[in-house]
C-alpha positions, 0 to 999 in steps of 0.5 A: 171606492173610486173616490179612495182609488182616485186619492190613492193614485194621487197620492201615488203620483205625488210620491213618484214625482218626489222620487224623480226629484230625489233620482235627478238630485242624485245624478246630479251629485253623482256627476259632480262628484265624479267631476271632483274625483277626476280633477283629483286624479289629474292633480295628482298627474300634473303637480309635482311633490318635491317633498315626497319622501324617496326610498332612500329616506325610508331606509335612513328612518329604518336605520335610524330607529334601529340604532339607539337614541344618544342625541337630544333634540332641543324642545323648540326644534321640529325636525319635520319642519320645512322652510320655504 
């Protein structure tokens, strides 16, 4: 009976060690992912996006959608393309 109890306790200890390793891995991942999210947040505050739409862009788009389209766009022309 004590031999079975000893074996069960050894198995329990091994399983608890595995749980501890998993816990440490999850904690390390959580810290790393939090750092990544913090970096994204800081990037959003520090980097300027000059091509982001302004309210006038949305008004112009709504007006364009409400008017029937009479102009044909050339097949090779992409109106959304930007040039640097």
